[in-house]
N, CA and C atoms as an extended XYZ file, in Angstrom:
312
Properties=species:S:1:pos:R:3:atomname:S:1:resname:S:1:resid:I:1 pbc="F F F"
N      -102.133       13.184        3.684 N   UNK     1
C      -100.805       12.691        3.394 CA  UNK     1
C      -100.900       11.236        2.956 C   UNK     1
N      -100.076       10.851        2.004 N   UNK     2
C      -100.102        9.491        1.481 CA  UNK     2
C       -99.517        8.528        2.505 C   UNK     2
N      -100.012        7.289        2.530 N   UNK     3
C       -99.456        6.293        3.441 CA  UNK     3
C       -97.985        6.039        3.151 C   UNK     3
N       -97.261        5.547        4.141 N   UNK     4
C       -95.826        5.310        3.992 CA  UNK     4
C       -95.532        4.323        2.869 C   UNK     4
N       -96.417        3.365        2.638 N   UNK     5
C       -96.174        2.391        1.578 CA  UNK     5
C       -96.252        3.022        0.196 C   UNK     5
N       -96.959        4.120        0.061 N   UNK     6
C       -97.076        4.788       -1.231 CA  UNK     6
C       -95.848        5.623       -1.559 C   UNK     6
N       -95.054        6.034       -0.553 N   UNK     7
C       -93.933        6.925       -0.802 CA  UNK     7
C       -92.708        6.184       -1.335 C   UNK     7
N       -92.671        4.870       -1.245 N   UNK     8
C       -91.543        4.096       -1.745 CA  UNK     8
C       -91.969        3.353       -2.999 C   UNK     8
N       -91.103        3.353       -4.006 N   UNK     9
C       -91.433        2.607       -5.203 CA  UNK     9
C       -90.937        1.182       -5.035 C   UNK     9
N       -91.594        0.258       -5.716 N   UNK    10
C       -91.325       -1.164       -5.544 CA  UNK    10
C       -90.198       -1.668       -6.439 C   UNK    10
N       -89.639       -0.855       -7.269 N   UNK    11
C       -88.548       -1.255       -8.143 CA  UNK    11
C       -87.578       -0.101       -8.261 C   UNK    11
N       -86.473       -0.335       -8.917 N   UNK    12
C       -85.502        0.738       -9.076 CA  UNK    12
C       -85.659        1.357      -10.457 C   UNK    12
N       -85.810        2.651      -10.488 N   UNK    13
C       -85.903        3.395      -11.732 CA  UNK    13
C       -84.836        4.479      -11.671 C   UNK    13
N       -83.923        4.483      -12.624 N   UNK    14
C       -82.867        5.489      -12.650 CA  UNK    14
C       -83.040        6.354      -13.888 C   UNK    14
N       -83.495        7.608      -13.704 N   UNK    15
C       -83.666        8.497      -14.856 CA  UNK    15
C       -82.314        8.927      -15.422 C   UNK    15
N       -82.324        9.296      -16.677 N   UNK    16
C       -81.119        9.750      -17.353 CA  UNK    16
C       -81.108       11.265      -17.480 C   UNK    16
N       -79.929       11.815      -17.636 N   UNK    17
C       -79.712       13.248      -17.869 CA  UNK    17
C       -80.437       14.107      -16.838 C   UNK    17
N       -81.266       15.054      -17.301 N   UNK    18
C       -81.926       15.997      -16.385 CA  UNK    18
C       -83.375       15.594      -16.123 C   UNK    18
N       -83.630       14.302      -16.052 N   UNK    19
C       -84.986       13.814      -15.807 CA  UNK    19
C       -85.163       13.446      -14.344 C   UNK    19
N       -86.426       13.509      -13.907 N   UNK    20
C       -86.792       13.252      -12.520 CA  UNK    20
C       -87.968       12.284      -12.525 C   UNK    20
N       -87.949       11.290      -11.613 N   UNK    21
C       -89.076       10.371      -11.459 CA  UNK    21
C       -89.896       10.859      -10.263 C   UNK    21
N       -91.203       11.037      -10.497 N   UNK    22
C       -92.098       11.562       -9.471 CA  UNK    22
C       -93.220       10.573       -9.208 C   UNK    22
N       -93.521       10.382       -7.936 N   UNK    23
C       -94.671        9.591       -7.516 CA  UNK    23
C       -95.781       10.593       -7.229 C   UNK    23
N       -96.802       10.691       -8.119 N   UNK    24
C       -97.879       11.666       -7.888 CA  UNK    24
C       -98.584       11.390       -6.565 C   UNK    24
N       -98.837       12.459       -5.809 N   UNK    25
C       -99.561       12.324       -4.553 CA  UNK    25
C      -101.039       12.251       -4.847 C   UNK    25
N      -101.710       11.335       -4.196 N   UNK    26
C      -103.132       11.135       -4.423 CA  UNK    26
C      -103.935       12.155       -3.632 C   UNK    26
N      -104.936       12.755       -4.278 N   UNK    27
C      -105.852       13.648       -3.579 CA  UNK    27
C      -106.847       12.801       -2.813 C   UNK    27
N      -107.264       13.300       -1.665 N   UNK    28
C      -108.300       12.598       -0.927 CA  UNK    28
C      -109.633       12.882       -1.596 C   UNK    28
N      -110.607       11.987       -1.396 N   UNK    29
C      -111.925       12.195       -1.985 CA  UNK    29
C      -112.531       13.476       -1.445 C   UNK    29
N      -113.207       14.199       -2.302 N   UNK    30
C      -113.801       15.460       -1.895 CA  UNK    30
C      -115.304       15.427       -2.081 C   UNK    30
N      -115.971       16.090       -1.171 N   UNK    31
C      -117.410       16.306       -1.323 CA  UNK    31
C      -117.597       17.814       -1.261 C   UNK    31
N      -118.174       18.356       -2.258 N   UNK    32
C      -118.451       19.793       -2.284 CA  UNK    32
C      -119.948       19.950       -2.144 C   UNK    32
N      -120.350       20.506       -1.037 N   UNK    33
C      -121.782       20.572       -0.772 CA  UNK    33
C      -122.288       19.160       -0.610 C   UNK    33
N      -123.290       18.793       -1.364 N   UNK    34
C      -123.831       17.438       -1.307 CA  UNK    34
C      -123.400       16.617       -2.509 C   UNK    34
N      -122.455       17.153       -3.307 N   UNK    35
C      -122.030       16.463       -4.522 CA  UNK    35
C      -120.750       15.676       -4.289 C   UNK    35
N      -120.761       14.431       -4.739 N   UNK    36
C      -119.566       13.603       -4.715 CA  UNK    36
C      -118.874       13.763       -6.057 C   UNK    36
N      -117.558       13.988       -6.030 N   UNK    37
C      -116.808       14.155       -7.272 CA  UNK    37
C      -116.094       12.835       -7.579 C   UNK    37
N      -116.525       12.106       -8.624 N   UNK    38
C      -115.887       10.830       -8.934 CA  UNK    38
C      -114.461       11.023       -9.438 C   UNK    38
N      -113.652        9.965       -9.333 N   UNK    39
C      -112.253       10.028       -9.765 CA  UNK    39
C      -112.117       10.442      -11.222 C   UNK    39
N      -113.047       10.031      -12.068 N   UNK    40
C      -112.940       10.342      -13.495 CA  UNK    40
C      -113.120       11.823      -13.778 C   UNK    40
N      -113.771       12.552      -12.882 N   UNK    41
C      -114.004       13.978      -13.098 CA  UNK    41
C      -112.923       14.845      -12.464 C   UNK    41
N      -112.073       14.249      -11.655 N   UNK    42
C      -111.022       15.011      -10.992 CA  UNK    42
C      -109.875       15.266      -11.953 C   UNK    42
N      -109.176       16.375      -11.733 N   UNK    43
C      -107.992       16.659      -12.525 CA  UNK    43
C      -106.834       15.823      -12.005 C   UNK    43
N      -105.835       15.629      -12.844 N   UNK    44
C      -104.663       14.888      -12.426 CA  UNK    44
C      -103.956       15.663      -11.318 C   UNK    44
N      -103.311       14.948      -10.393 N   UNK    45
C      -102.570       15.657       -9.353 CA  UNK    45
C      -101.392       16.395       -9.971 C   UNK    45
N      -101.077       17.536       -9.405 N   UNK    46
C       -99.961       18.320       -9.899 CA  UNK    46
C       -98.903       18.444       -8.819 C   UNK    46
N       -98.962       17.543       -7.861 N   UNK    47
C       -98.031       17.557       -6.752 CA  UNK    47
C       -97.533       16.132       -6.575 C   UNK    47
N       -96.256       15.989       -6.301 N   UNK    48
C       -95.729       14.653       -6.132 CA  UNK    48
C       -94.428       14.648       -5.369 C   UNK    48
N       -93.964       13.437       -5.077 N   UNK    49
C       -92.730       13.246       -4.334 CA  UNK    49
C       -91.657       12.747       -5.289 C   UNK    49
N       -90.481       13.367       -5.242 N   UNK    50
C       -89.353       12.968       -6.083 CA  UNK    50
C       -88.797       11.658       -5.539 C   UNK    50
N       -88.785       10.604       -6.372 N   UNK    51
C       -88.280        9.303       -5.941 CA  UNK    51
C       -86.937        8.948       -6.584 C   UNK    51
N       -86.564        9.633       -7.656 N   UNK    52
C       -85.262        9.407       -8.291 CA  UNK    52
C       -84.893       10.624       -9.118 C   UNK    52
N       -83.597       10.915       -9.174 N   UNK    53
C       -83.095       12.083       -9.895 CA  UNK    53
C       -81.946       11.639      -10.785 C   UNK    53
N       -81.944       12.123      -12.018 N   UNK    54
C       -80.854       11.813      -12.938 CA  UNK    54
C       -79.584       12.552      -12.557 C   UNK    54
N       -78.479       12.250      -13.231 N   UNK    55
C       -77.190       12.864      -12.893 CA  UNK    55
C       -77.050       14.315      -13.352 C   UNK    55
N       -77.910       14.777      -14.245 N   UNK    56
C       -77.822       16.144      -14.756 CA  UNK    56
C       -77.526       16.144      -16.251 C   UNK    56
N       -77.756       17.281      -16.878 N   UNK    57
C       -77.558       17.384      -18.329 CA  UNK    57
C       -76.134       17.883      -18.628 C   UNK    57
N       -75.710       17.648      -19.865 N   UNK    58
C       -74.420       18.171      -20.310 CA  UNK    58
C       -74.641       19.497      -21.014 C   UNK    58
N       -73.793       20.460      -20.692 N   UNK    59
C       -73.844       21.767      -21.339 CA  UNK    59
C       -72.405       22.221      -21.558 C   UNK    59
N       -72.046       22.459      -22.808 N   UNK    60
C       -70.683       22.851      -23.186 CA  UNK    60
C       -69.649       21.854      -22.689 C   UNK    60
N       -70.002       20.565      -22.771 N   UNK    61
C       -69.066       19.519      -22.401 CA  UNK    61
C       -68.956       19.237      -20.909 C   UNK    61
N       -69.696       19.960      -20.084 N   UNK    62
C       -69.647       19.730      -18.639 CA  UNK    62
C       -71.030       19.393      -18.115 C   UNK    62
N       -71.078       18.532      -17.108 N   UNK    63
C       -72.354       18.130      -16.523 CA  UNK    63
C       -72.852       19.217      -15.570 C   UNK    63
N       -74.112       19.608      -15.752 N   UNK    64
C       -74.753       20.591      -14.873 CA  UNK    64
C       -75.508       19.798      -13.806 C   UNK    64
N       -75.150       19.961      -12.520 N   UNK    65
C       -75.811       19.179      -11.469 CA  UNK    65
C       -77.282       19.561      -11.313 C   UNK    65
N       -78.052       18.615      -10.772 N   UNK    66
C       -79.488       18.810      -10.561 CA  UNK    66
C       -79.726       19.620       -9.289 C   UNK    66
N       -80.777       20.446       -9.310 N   UNK    67
C       -81.167       21.203       -8.119 CA  UNK    67
C       -82.079       20.383       -7.215 C   UNK    67
N       -82.788       19.415       -7.795 N   UNK    68
C       -83.745       18.609       -7.025 CA  UNK    68
C       -83.057       17.440       -6.352 C   UNK    68
N       -83.677       16.997       -5.228 N   UNK    69
C       -83.160       15.860       -4.485 CA  UNK    69
C       -84.291       14.878       -4.209 C   UNK    69
N       -83.946       13.615       -4.058 N   UNK    70
C       -84.917       12.585       -3.715 CA  UNK    70
C       -85.596       12.938       -2.389 C   UNK    70
N       -86.914       12.727       -2.343 N   UNK    71
C       -87.671       12.984       -1.118 CA  UNK    71
C       -88.381       14.327       -1.089 C   UNK    71
N       -88.020       15.239       -1.978 N   UNK    72
C       -88.681       16.541       -2.001 CA  UNK    72
C       -90.086       16.417       -2.576 C   UNK    72
N       -91.000       17.256       -2.081 N   UNK    73
C       -92.346       17.346       -2.639 CA  UNK    73
C       -92.352       18.530       -3.586 C   UNK    73
N       -92.853       18.309       -4.809 N   UNK    74
C       -92.771       19.332       -5.845 CA  UNK    74
C       -94.123       19.558       -6.518 C   UNK    74
N       -94.246       20.708       -7.143 N   UNK    75
C       -95.372       21.015       -8.022 CA  UNK    75
C       -94.850       20.952       -9.444 C   UNK    75
N       -95.657       20.371      -10.344 N   UNK    76
C       -95.226       20.255      -11.730 CA  UNK    76
C       -96.375       20.618      -12.650 C   UNK    76
N       -96.057       20.900      -13.912 N   UNK    77
C       -97.058       21.271      -14.906 CA  UNK    77
C       -98.076       20.172      -15.127 C   UNK    77
N       -99.309       20.555      -15.391 N   UNK    78
C      -100.433       19.623      -15.498 CA  UNK    78
C      -100.209       18.524      -16.530 C   UNK    78
N       -99.667       18.845      -17.676 N   UNK    79
C       -99.500       17.852      -18.740 CA  UNK    79
C       -98.029       17.546      -19.000 C   UNK    79
N       -97.211       17.623      -17.976 N   UNK    80
C       -95.773       17.406      -18.117 CA  UNK    80
C       -95.415       15.925      -18.150 C   UNK    80
N       -94.353       15.626      -18.863 N   UNK    81
C       -93.724       14.328      -18.783 CA  UNK    81
C       -94.463       13.150      -19.370 C   UNK    81
N       -93.946       11.982      -19.021 N   UNK    82
C       -94.494       10.716      -19.500 CA  UNK    82
C       -94.922        9.872      -18.316 C   UNK    82
N       -96.150        9.368      -18.383 N   UNK    83
C       -96.646        8.482      -17.337 CA  UNK    83
C       -96.178        7.071      -17.644 C   UNK    83
N       -95.620        6.412      -16.637 N   UNK    84
C       -95.163        5.030      -16.787 CA  UNK    84
C       -95.657        4.215      -15.596 C   UNK    84
N       -95.763        2.907      -15.798 N   UNK    85
C       -96.135        2.016      -14.713 CA  UNK    85
C       -94.977        1.064      -14.478 C   UNK    85
N       -94.472        1.044      -13.247 N   UNK    86
C       -93.377        0.166      -12.868 CA  UNK    86
C       -93.842       -0.640      -11.666 C   UNK    86
N       -93.890       -1.958      -11.813 N   UNK    87
C       -94.351       -2.840      -10.738 CA  UNK    87
C       -95.688       -2.378      -10.157 C   UNK    87
N       -96.646       -2.115      -11.024 N   UNK    88
C       -98.002       -1.707      -10.650 CA  UNK    88
C       -98.078       -0.354       -9.958 C   UNK    88
N       -97.048        0.468      -10.044 N   UNK    89
C       -97.094        1.818       -9.502 CA  UNK    89
C       -97.017        2.803      -10.650 C   UNK    89
N       -97.923        3.784      -10.627 N   UNK    90
C       -97.907        4.812      -11.660 CA  UNK    90
C       -96.921        5.902      -11.262 C   UNK    90
N       -95.969        6.155      -12.163 N   UNK    91
C       -94.948        7.167      -11.936 CA  UNK    91
C       -94.968        8.154      -13.083 C   UNK    91
N       -94.326        9.283      -12.876 N   UNK    92
C       -94.226       10.312      -13.894 CA  UNK    92
C       -92.750       10.631      -14.077 C   UNK    92
N       -92.279       10.623      -15.317 N   UNK    93
C       -90.900       11.000      -15.607 CA  UNK    93
C       -90.938       12.327      -16.354 C   UNK    93
N       -90.329       13.340      -15.753 N   UNK    94
C       -90.347       14.685      -16.351 CA  UNK    94
C       -88.942       15.274      -16.339 C   UNK    94
N       -88.762       16.322      -17.125 N   UNK    95
C       -87.513       17.067      -17.106 CA  UNK    95
C       -87.503       17.970      -15.868 C   UNK    95
N       -86.332       18.234      -15.373 N   UNK    96
C       -86.207       19.101      -14.197 CA  UNK    96
C       -86.830       20.473      -14.471 C   UNK    96
N       -86.745       20.944      -15.695 N   UNK    97
C       -87.270       22.270      -16.029 CA  UNK    97
C       -88.806       22.318      -15.983 C   UNK    97
N       -89.481       21.140      -15.988 N   UNK    98
C       -90.939       21.101      -15.890 CA  UNK    98
C       -91.437       21.180      -14.446 C   UNK    98
N       -90.517       21.103      -13.490 N   UNK    99
C       -90.878       21.258      -12.080 CA  UNK    99
C       -91.020       22.743      -11.813 C   UNK    99
N       -92.184       23.128      -11.283 N   UNK   100
C       -92.485       24.532      -11.075 CA  UNK   100
C       -91.997       25.056       -9.736 C   UNK   100
N       -92.072       24.205       -8.681 N   UNK   101
C       -91.682       24.667       -7.350 CA  UNK   101
C       -91.457       23.483       -6.429 C   UNK   101
N       -90.677       23.718       -5.374 N   UNK   102
C       -90.480       22.739       -4.319 CA  UNK   102
C       -91.318       23.200       -3.136 C   UNK   102
N       -92.070       22.272       -2.538 N   UNK   103
C       -92.923       22.600       -1.394 CA  UNK   103
C       -92.189       22.227       -0.116 C   UNK   103
N       -92.163       23.171        0.826 N   UNK   104
C       -91.591       22.902        2.145 CA  UNK   104
C       -90.157       23.053        2.169 C   UNK   104
């Protein structure tokens, strides 16, 4: 589990429409057998914590509310969204439809 300081972002980011800001959860270092897997060889995390949610998209003139809420842990597509850095924290901004599942 990530430290408590990692779960809070250091600035305010407010996504628009049906976008979600995710703080990717860091994988712990792994050793498989006697082999150390360096960070450069690891795949990007596909699990993260929702830190901000947009107001929802418009459809037929009405706003469709978001299903996701701040604080949820989610699984998302491997190459989804845009990576951004805000106050030295790497965040991911994706569409709600790119979230595959909510964990827990």
